[in-house]
C-alpha positions in Angstrom: -2.2 29.6 -1.8 0.3 27.5 -3.7 0.4 28.4 -7.4 -0.1 25.5 -9.9 3.0 24.5 -11.7 3.3 23.7 -15.4 4.6 20.3 -16.5 7.5 21.9 -18.3 8.6 23.5 -15.1 9.2 20.3 -13.1 11.3 17.2 -13.5 9.3 14.0 -14.1 10.6 10.5 -13.5 8.7 7.5 -15.0 9.6 4.4 -12.9 8.8 1.0 -14.4 9.5 -2.1 -12.2 10.0 -5.1 -14.4 10.5 -8.9 -14.1 10.5 -10.8 -17.4 8.5 -8.3 -19.4 10.4 -8.4 -22.7 7.2 -8.7 -24.7 5.7 -5.4 -23.3 8.3 -3.2 -21.7 9.4 -1.7 -25.0 5.8 -0.6 -25.7 5.5 0.9 -22.3 8.7 2.9 -22.7 7.7 4.1 -26.1 4.2 5.1 -24.9 5.5 7.3 -22.1 8.2 8.8 -24.4 5.3 10.0 -26.6 3.1 11.3 -23.8 5.8 12.7 -21.6 8.7 13.6 -24.0 10.6 15.6 -21.3 10.4 12.9 -18.6 13.3 10.5 -17.8 12.2 6.9 -18.0 13.8 4.3 -15.7 13.3 0.6 -16.0 14.3 -1.2 -12.8 15.1 -4.8 -13.8 14.5 -7.2 -11.0 16.7 -10.2 -12.0 14.8 -10.9 -15.3 16.0 -14.0 -17.1 14.7 -12.8 -20.5 15.7 -9.8 -22.6 13.8 -7.2 -20.5 16.8 -5.1 -19.9 18.0 -5.1 -23.5 14.6 -4.3 -24.9 14.1 -1.4 -22.4 17.5 0.0 -23.2 17.0 -0.2 -26.9 13.7 1.6 -26.5 15.5 4.5 -24.8 15.0 3.9 -21.1 17.7 4.0 -18.4 18.0 0.5 -17.0 18.7 0.1 -13.3 19.4 -3.5 -12.0 17.8 -4.5 -8.6 19.2 -7.7 -7.2 16.8 -8.0 -4.2 13.8 -9.9 -5.5 10.4 -8.4 -4.9 8.4 -5.4 -6.0 8.7 -3.7 -2.6 12.5 -3.9 -2.9 12.4 -2.4 -6.3 10.3 0.5 -5.1 12.7 1.0 -2.2 15.5 1.4 -4.7 13.4 3.7 -6.9 12.6 6.1 -4.2 16.2 6.1 -2.8 18.1 6.5 -6.1 15.9 8.7 -8.2 15.4 12.4 -7.6 12.5 14.2 -9.3 9.7 16.6 -8.6 7.0 14.2 -9.8 7.3 10.4 -9.8 5.1 8.2 -12.1 5.1 4.5 -11.2 3.7 2.1 -13.7 3.9 -1.7 -14.3 5.8 -2.9 -17.3 3.1 -5.2 -18.5 1.4 -2.7 -20.8 -1.9 -3.0 -19.1 -2.0 0.7 -18.2 -2.3 3.5 -20.7 0.4 6.2 -20.9 -2.3 8.6 -22.1 -3.7 8.8 -18.6 -0.4 10.1 -17.2 -0.9 13.8 -17.8 -4.3 13.8 -16.1 -2.8 11.9 -13.1 0.2 14.3 -12.9 -2.0 17.5 -12.8 -3.3 17.1 -9.2 0.4 16.9 -8.1 1.3 20.0 -10.1 -1.8 21.8 -8.6 -0.8 20.7 -5.1 -4.1 19.1 -4.3 -2.7 15.6 -3.9 0.4 13.8 -2.6 -0.4 10.5 -4.3 -2.7 9.9 -7.3 -3.9 6.4 -7.9 -5.1 5.1 -11.2 -8.6 3.7 -10.5 -9.3 0.6 -12.7 -12.4 -0.5 -10.9 -14.9 2.4 -11.0 -15.3 2.0 -14.8 -15.6 -1.8 -14.5 -12.7 -2.1 -17.0 -10.6 -4.3 -14.7 -13.5 -6.6 -13.9 -14.2 -7.0 -17.7 -10.6 -7.2 -18.9 -9.0 -9.2 -16.1 -9.6 -12.9 -16.6 -8.1 -13.8 -13.2 -11.3 -13.8 -11.1 -9.6 -14.5 -7.8 -7.6 -11.2 -8.4 -10.9 -9.3 -8.7 -12.2 -10.9 -5.5 -8.9 -10.2 -3.6 -9.0 -6.6 -4.7 -12.6 -6.2 -3.4 -11.8 -7.9 -0.1 -8.7 -5.8 0.6 -10.5 -2.6 -0.4 -13.5 -3.3 1.9 -11.2 -4.2 4.9 -9.1 -1.0 4.5 -12.1 1.2 4.1 -13.7 -0.2 7.2 -10.5 0.1 9.1 -9.8 3.7 8.2 -13.3 5.0 7.5 -12.2 5.8 3.9 -13.7 5.3 0.5 -10.9 4.0 -1.6 -11.8 2.5 -5.0 -8.7 0.7 -6.0 -6.2 -0.4 -3.4 -3.9 -2.6 -5.6 -3.5 -0.4 -8.6 0.1 -0.4 -10.0 -0.3 3.0 -11.7 0.5 5.8 -9.3 1.9 9.3 -9.3 3.7 10.8 -6.3 4.9 14.1 -5.2 8.5 14.6 -4.1 7.2 15.4 -0.7 5.5 12.0 -0.4 8.4 10.0 -1.7 10.9 11.6 0.6 8.7 10.8 3.6 7.6 7.3 2.8 9.5 4.4 4.4 9.2 1.2 2.3 8.8 -1.7 4.8 7.6 -4.5 2.6 9.5 -6.6 0.0 6.9 -7.9 -2.4 3.5 -7.1 -4.0 2.2 -5.8 -0.7 3.8 -2.5 -1.6 0.6 -1.1 -3.2 -1.3 -1.9 0.0 1.4 -0.4 2.1 1.4 2.8 0.0 -2.4 3.3 0.5 -2.4 2.4 4.2 0.5 4.8 4.9 -1.2 7.6 3.0 -4.5 7.1 4.9 -2.8 6.8 8.3 -0.4 9.7 7.9 -3.1 12.0 6.4 -1.4 12.5 3.1 -3.7 13.7 0.3 -4.9 10.8 -1.7 -6.8 11.2 -5.0 -8.1 8.4 -7.3 -8.7 9.0 -11.0 -10.5 6.6 -13.3 -8.1 5.2 -15.9 -8.1 2.9 -18.9 -7.0 -0.7 -18.4 -6.5 -3.8 -20.6 -5.5 -7.3 -19.8 -2.0 -8.6 -20.5 -1.0 -9.5 -24.0 -0.9 -13.2 -25.0 2.2 -14.8 -23.7 2.7 -12.3 -20.9 2.2 -13.8 -17.4 1.3 -12.1 -14.2 3.9 -12.4 -11.4 1.2 -12.0 -8.8 0.3 -15.2 -6.9 -3.3 -15.1 -6.0 -3.0 -17.0 -2.8 0.6 -16.4 -1.8 0.7 -12.7 -2.4 -2.9 -12.4 -1.2 -1.9 -13.8 2.1 1.0 -11.4 2.3 -1.3 -8.5 1.6 -3.7 -9.6 4.3 -0.8 -10.0 6.7 0.3 -6.5 5.9 -3.2 -5.2 6.8 -3.0 -7.1 10.0 0.4 -5.6 10.9 -0.9 -2.1 10.1 -4.0 -2.7 12.1 -1.8 -3.7 15.1 0.8 -0.9 14.6 -1.4 2.0 13.6 -4.7 1.1 15.4 -3.4 -0.7 18.5 -6.2 0.2 20.8 -8.9 -1.2 18.4 -6.7 -4.2 17.7 -5.9 -5.1 21.3 -9.3 -4.1 22.8 -11.0 -6.4 20.2 -8.8 -9.3 21.2 -9.4 -8.4 24.8 -13.1 -8.5 24.4 -13.0 -11.8 22.6 -10.9 -13.4 25.4 -13.2 -11.8 28.0 -16.2 -13.4 26.5 -14.5 -16.8 26.2 -13.4 -16.5 29.8 -17.0 -15.7 31.0 -18.3 -18.7 29.0 -15.8 -21.1 30.6 -16.2 -19.6 34.1 -20.0 -19.6 34.0 -20.3 -23.1 35.4 -17.8 -22.7 38.3 -19.4 -19.4 39.3 -22.9 -21.0 39.3 -21.5 -24.0 41.4 -20.1 -21.6 44.0 -23.3 -19.6 44.2 -25.3 -22.8 44.7 -23.1 -25.0 46.7 -20.5 -22.5 48.1 -17.9 -24.8 46.7 -16.2 -25.1 43.3 -16.0 -28.6 41.9 -14.7 -27.6 38.5 -11.4 -26.2 39.6 -9.5 -26.5 36.3 -12.3 -24.6 34.5 -12.2 -21.9 37.2 -8.4 -21.6 36.9 -8.6 -21.5 33.1 -11.3 -18.8 33.1 -9.4 -16.7 35.6 -6.2 -16.9 33.5 -8.1 -15.9 30.3 -9.7 -12.9 32.1 -6.3 -11.8 33.4 -4.9 -12.1 29.8 -7.8 -10.1 28.5 -7.1 -7.3 31.0 -3.4 -7.3 30.1 -4.3 -7.0 26.4 -6.6 -4.1 27.1 -3.9 -2.3 29.1 -1.4 -2.9 26.2 -3.8 -1.3 23.8 -4.1 1.8 26.0 -0.3 2.2 26.3 0.4 1.5 22.6 -2.3 3.9 21.5 -0.7 6.7 23.5 2.7 5.9 22.0 1.3 5.9 18.4 -0.4 9.2 19.1 2.8 10.7 20.3 4.7 9.3 17.2 2.1 10.9 14.9 2.7 14.2 16.6 6.4 13.9 16.0 5.8 12.8 12.4 3.7 15.9 11.7 6.4 18.1 13.1 9.0 16.4 10.9 6.8 16.9 7.9 6.3 20.6 8.7 10.1 21.0 9.0 10.7 19.2 5.8 8.1 21.3 3.9 9.5 24.6 5.2 13.1 23.7 4.4 12.3 22.6 0.9 10.1 25.6 0.1 12.9 27.9 1.5 15.3 26.4 -1.0 13.1 27.1 -4.0 
């Protein structure tokens, strides 16, 4: 049994991705300095055109510039450049409370979670505070799709307030570039059987004059596209067999008349329909075969991934 660690025994990095957050980033830095006085606070400035970097530096944070635009690119740099035992990632818009940080860190210290997500939705605070109704709808849609896909019960897929273990950060490949990163984090955790824990947190809407960088439709499309890619890459048999079944049904509907003609007249008059139906059925069979092959490959990749995780875990524990 792994003994629970104390907060004073570990290094904590607070990671704050920012783009034009001069009105709020100072408050966020000061809040985490108060709640986590021994933590190192990093503000990753993503090409801000206001005084975000200056305000963050004046507040006492270490400012790291990231020239590649997009939150996913920022998180990629965060995970590559910063070394710590515990990582706290929080948006710089002052919508999340630093007072929730210690409670979110504790499951990592107790070794009962690899990623802790700040749940804004269970308490209805997000629905009440957030005036962007399409964001609420998008969050619910993405959540229901992922829960059905993985048989999970996630409450808040798109939360920007998360705590990670070093074990998770060192074994998470960032593949997206923008606001799909939260979705990718959750999907990867579910697919790779990392330990995910959600804790209810406080939430308040942005201050007046602070604008959300999330495009409801543009970034919503990217998030749904990410789910589609994950569906194809991680659940290939379900993905391709579903497509195969749909094509097979379409082929049967198109081929019904030529088959009935042949049975009645022993001759096919609707030759184009017969050729089209046969082509669709062949394509359906190919898709089903692809699903079987890719499912085997994914299963083997998961086995290799588990072995790599075990090796990583043993090496890191041996060095402690």
